[in-house]
C-alpha positions in Angstrom: -120.6 -73.9 -55.6 -116.8 -74.0 -55.9 -114.7 -75.5 -53.0 -112.3 -73.3 -50.9 -109.0 -74.5 -50.1 -108.1 -74.2 -46.4 -104.5 -73.4 -45.8 -104.6 -74.7 -42.4 -105.6 -78.4 -43.3 -103.2 -81.2 -43.4 -101.5 -81.6 -46.7 -102.6 -84.8 -48.6 -100.1 -86.9 -50.7 -101.0 -87.7 -54.3 -100.7 -91.6 -53.5 -103.4 -91.5 -51.0 -105.9 -89.6 -53.0 -107.1 -92.5 -55.0 -107.9 -94.8 -52.1 -109.8 -92.4 -49.8 -111.1 -89.4 -51.9 -114.8 -89.5 -50.7 -114.3 -89.9 -47.0 -111.9 -87.1 -47.0 -114.3 -84.8 -48.8 -117.1 -85.6 -46.3 -114.9 -84.9 -43.4 -113.8 -81.5 -44.9 -117.5 -80.8 -45.3 -118.3 -81.7 -41.8 -115.3 -79.8 -40.5 -116.2 -76.6 -42.5 -119.8 -76.7 -41.1 -118.8 -77.1 -37.3 -116.4 -74.2 -37.8 -119.1 -72.1 -39.4 -121.4 -73.1 -36.5 -118.9 -72.1 -34.1 -118.4 -68.7 -35.6 -121.9 -68.0 -35.7 -122.6 -69.1 -32.2 -119.7 -66.8 -31.0 -121.2 -63.8 -32.8 -124.5 -64.5 -31.3 -123.1 -64.7 -27.9 -121.3 -61.6 -28.2 -124.4 -59.7 -29.7 -126.4 -61.0 -26.8 -124.0 -59.8 -24.4 -123.9 -56.4 -25.9 -127.7 -56.2 -25.9 -127.9 -57.1 -22.4 -125.3 -54.5 -21.6 -127.0 -51.9 -23.6 -130.3 -52.8 -21.9 -129.0 -52.5 -18.5 -127.4 -49.1 -19.1 -130.6 -47.9 -20.5 -132.4 -49.2 -17.3 -130.0 -47.5 -15.1 -130.1 -44.4 -17.1 -134.2 -44.3 -16.7 -133.8 -45.1 -13.1 -131.4 -42.2 -12.3 -133.6 -40.0 -14.3 -136.5 -41.0 -12.2 -134.6 -40.5 -9.0 -133.5 -37.1 -9.9 -137.0 -36.1 -10.9 -138.2 -37.3 -7.4 -135.4 -35.5 -5.8 -136.3 -32.3 -7.6 -139.7 -32.7 -6.6 -139.1 -33.1 -2.9 -136.5 -30.2 -3.0 -139.1 -27.9 -4.4 -141.4 -29.0 -1.8 -138.9 -28.5 1.1 -138.1 -25.1 -0.3 -141.7 -24.1 -0.5 -142.3 -25.1 2.9 -139.0 -23.5 4.0 -140.0 -20.4 2.3 -143.6 -20.5 3.9 -142.1 -21.0 7.4 -139.8 -18.2 6.9 -142.6 -16.0 5.8 -144.7 -16.8 8.6 -141.8 -16.4 11.2 -141.2 -12.9 9.7 -144.9 -12.0 9.9 -145.0 -13.4 13.6 -141.9 -11.3 14.6 -143.3 -8.4 13.0 -146.6 -8.4 14.8 -145.3 -10.2 18.1 -144.1 -6.9 19.9 -147.5 -5.3 19.7 -149.3 -8.4 20.8 -147.2 -9.3 24.1 -148.7 -7.6 27.2 -145.3 -7.0 28.7 -144.6 -4.4 26.2 -147.9 -2.8 26.1 -147.2 0.8 27.0 -148.9 3.9 25.5 -145.7 6.0 25.9 -143.9 3.8 23.5 -144.7 4.9 20.1 -141.4 4.6 18.2 -138.8 1.9 17.6 -136.2 3.9 19.5 -138.3 3.7 22.8 -139.0 0.1 22.3 -135.2 -0.4 22.0 -134.7 1.3 25.3 -137.4 -0.6 26.9 -135.6 -3.8 25.9 -132.3 -2.3 27.1 -133.8 -1.7 30.5 -135.3 -5.1 30.8 -131.8 -6.6 29.8 -130.0 -4.6 32.5 -132.7 -5.8 35.0 -132.1 -9.4 34.2 -128.5 -8.9 34.1 -128.5 -7.4 37.7 -130.7 -10.6 38.9 -128.2 -12.9 37.3 -125.3 -11.1 39.1 -127.2 -11.5 42.6 -127.7 -15.3 41.9 -123.9 -15.7 40.8 -123.0 -14.0 44.0 -125.3 -16.2 46.1 -123.9 -19.2 44.4 -120.3 -18.2 45.2 -121.2 -17.8 48.9 -122.8 -21.3 48.7 -120.0 -22.9 47.1 -117.6 -21.1 49.8 -119.7 -22.5 52.5 -119.7 -25.9 50.9 -115.9 -25.8 50.5 -115.6 -24.7 54.2 -117.7 -27.8 55.2 -115.7 -30.0 53.2 -112.5 -28.7 54.8 -113.9 -29.5 58.3 -112.4 -32.2 60.2 -114.2 -35.4 61.1 -114.2 -34.5 64.7 -116.1 -31.1 64.0 -118.5 -32.9 61.8 -119.2 -35.4 64.4 -119.8 -32.8 66.9 -122.1 -30.9 64.7 -124.0 -34.1 64.1 -124.2 -34.7 68.0 -125.3 -31.2 68.7 -128.2 -31.5 66.0 -129.3 -34.7 67.7 -129.2 -33.4 71.0 -131.2 -30.1 69.8 -133.6 -31.9 67.6 -136.7 -31.3 69.3 -139.6 -31.5 67.0 -142.5 -31.4 69.5 -144.3 -28.2 68.9 -146.6 -28.1 71.8 -146.5 -26.1 75.1 -144.7 -27.8 77.9 -146.6 -27.3 81.2 -143.9 -29.2 83.3 -141.1 -26.8 82.7 -139.3 -25.6 85.9 -138.9 -22.0 84.4 -142.8 -21.4 84.2 -143.4 -22.6 87.9 -143.5 -26.5 87.6 -141.8 -28.3 90.7 -141.1 -32.0 91.9 -143.5 -33.3 94.9 -140.8 -35.1 96.7 -142.9 -36.8 99.0 -144.3 -38.7 96.2 -141.1 -39.3 94.2 -138.6 -42.1 94.6 -135.3 -41.4 96.3 -132.3 -40.3 94.0 -129.7 -43.1 93.1 -126.3 -42.3 95.0 -123.4 -44.0 93.4 -119.7 -43.8 94.6 -118.6 -42.4 91.2 -121.0 -39.7 91.9 -119.4 -38.4 94.9 -116.4 -36.2 95.6 -114.1 -37.1 98.7 -111.3 -35.4 100.6 -109.3 -37.5 103.0 -112.4 -40.0 103.2 -114.6 -37.1 103.9 -117.6 -36.6 101.5 -117.6 -33.2 100.2 -120.5 -32.9 97.8 -122.8 -35.2 95.5 -122.8 -34.9 91.7 -126.1 -36.9 91.5 -128.4 -34.8 89.8 -131.8 -34.1 91.7 -135.2 -34.9 90.3 -136.1 -31.5 89.0 -133.4 -31.9 86.1 -136.3 -33.7 84.3 -138.1 -30.1 84.1 -135.3 -28.4 82.2 -134.4 -28.6 78.5 -130.7 -29.2 78.8 -130.7 -32.8 77.6 -127.0 -34.0 77.5 -125.3 -37.1 78.6 -125.1 -37.5 82.4 -127.6 -34.6 83.0 -130.5 -36.9 84.2 -132.4 -38.2 87.3 -131.4 -41.6 88.4 -133.4 -43.8 90.9 -132.3 -47.1 92.1 -133.4 -50.4 90.3 -135.9 -50.4 87.5 -139.1 -49.4 89.6 -139.8 -45.8 90.7 -141.8 -42.8 90.2 -141.9 -39.0 90.0 -144.7 -36.6 90.8 -144.7 -33.4 88.9 -146.7 -30.3 90.2 -147.8 -28.1 87.6 -148.0 -24.3 87.8 -151.7 -24.5 87.2 -154.4 -26.8 86.3 -154.2 -28.2 82.8 -156.5 -30.5 80.7 -154.1 -32.9 79.8 -153.7 -34.3 76.3 -150.0 -35.9 75.8 -147.1 -36.7 77.7 -143.4 -36.7 76.1 -140.5 -38.5 77.3 -137.1 -37.8 76.0 -133.8 -39.8 76.3 -130.2 -39.4 74.8 -129.5 -41.2 71.4 -127.2 -44.2 71.6 -124.7 -42.5 69.4 -123.7 -40.1 72.1 -124.1 -42.3 75.2 -121.0 -42.9 77.1 -121.8 -46.5 77.9 -122.7 -47.1 74.3 -126.1 -48.8 75.4 -129.5 -47.5 76.4 -130.2 -50.1 79.1 -130.8 -47.3 81.8 -133.6 -46.0 79.7 -137.2 -46.4 81.1 -139.5 -49.1 79.5 -143.0 -49.6 80.7 -144.6 -46.8 82.6 -148.1 -45.6 83.8 -149.4 -42.1 83.8 -151.6 -40.7 86.6 -153.5 -37.4 86.9 -153.6 -36.0 90.4 -156.2 -33.3 91.5 -156.0 -31.2 94.4 -156.3 -32.7 97.9 -157.2 -35.3 98.6 -154.8 -36.0 95.6 -157.0 -38.5 93.8 -155.1 -40.6 91.2 -156.8 -40.9 87.9 -155.4 -43.6 85.5 -154.5 -41.8 82.1 -152.6 -44.7 80.3 -150.1 -47.3 80.3 -147.3 -47.1 77.7 -143.9 -48.4 76.6 -140.8 -46.1 75.6 -138.5 -47.2 72.7 -135.1 -45.9 73.3 -134.4 -45.9 69.6 -136.6 -43.0 69.1 -135.3 -40.4 71.6 -138.4 -38.3 71.8 -141.7 -39.8 72.1 -145.1 -38.4 72.7 -147.9 -40.4 74.1 -151.7 -39.7 74.0 -153.3 -39.7 77.3 -156.8 -41.1 78.0 -158.5 -38.0 79.5 -162.1 -38.4 78.3 -164.2 -36.7 79.3 -161.4 -33.9 79.9 -160.6 -33.1 83.4 -158.1 -30.7 84.8 -155.3 -31.7 87.0 -152.7 -30.1 89.2 -150.0 -32.8 89.1 -148.9 -35.8 87.1 -147.4 -38.9 88.3 -145.0 -40.9 86.3 -144.9 -44.4 87.5 -142.1 -46.6 85.7 -142.1 -50.3 86.4 -139.3 -51.5 84.1 -136.2 -50.4 82.2 -134.1 -51.9 79.3 -131.8 -54.1 81.2 -129.8 -52.0 83.7 -130.1 -54.0 87.1 -128.7 -51.0 89.2 -130.6 -47.8 88.2 -132.8 -46.0 85.7 -132.3 -42.7 84.4 -134.9 -40.1 83.3 -133.7 -37.2 81.3 -136.8 -35.1 80.6 -140.6 -35.3 81.0 -143.0 -32.9 79.2 -146.6 -32.4 80.0 -149.0 -31.2 77.2 -152.5 -29.8 77.1 -154.6 -26.6 77.5 -155.7 -24.3 80.4 -159.2 -24.2 79.0 -161.6 -27.1 78.1 -161.5 -28.4 74.5 -164.0 -27.0 72.3 -165.9 -30.5 72.1 -166.6 -30.6 75.9 -169.0 -28.5 77.9 -166.7 -27.8 81.0 -166.1 -24.3 82.3 -162.4 -22.9 81.8 -160.1 -23.6 84.8 -159.7 -20.5 87.2 
């Protein structure tokens, strides 16, 4: 095989060719072989990269094709479902007016009459909406007025609500207006304080102290109470007629409207007696304790078997700390003029 001269090789002088001709030829052969191997390896690497690139592109194209096919299938399914739903809705809307009971009327036989009926319904609901809007405007105006009220007015309204907050829905047989009265012989003396008297030139004109029958009236306001000296006293209430007693209610003013800021004048422990006609036999009906935090308290009486009484005695044995006097605002007596149904007593005459 003829040799090829490499122009890039180093030039060999003629005088050196005789001494090292063979070694130089071997070096040239090895150098040529290594260069050919490098060129071949570079060609192979380039071909390999090209093949990998082509294979990757082919896989990407195949994957995109599969995705597009799946997307088309899903789109067709969704379109089919949407068309089916639209058809069902159209069918439902076509047959709905004929199935509703609200619009069933033999006189409606044409689309024009149905449209008129719809219009009447719309007008009716429009009127209702306008009425509701007017009510809402009135309510908003009232709320604005309440917000514009001063703190003093709000407090006054709150106090009046607390004063008139009577939740006892039972007849009161101890009302003065229906004939009840106080037995002064069986009642403690009224507490007379110097501040409750009016003088002119050291002459007492009148006394502001309230009498015992004030507890028989519904006007429960600060100071409008009956007071007796100390923490022990009693009051006897003559009823308008004999009553089968069932409950007794005591009422006191709340702490928030008390002028002294405390409730130490309220009664604490007390006993209830029922009193018959002469000889005025006293029958024990129960011992109780009044909690001033609850302004109105009703206590069940131990009247078994039921008996009718013409008077009631409230005997107070202690108060909530005031050493000078005790205040009693209102006493109510509940029951019935006829015997309870579970008893065999005759009605009272």
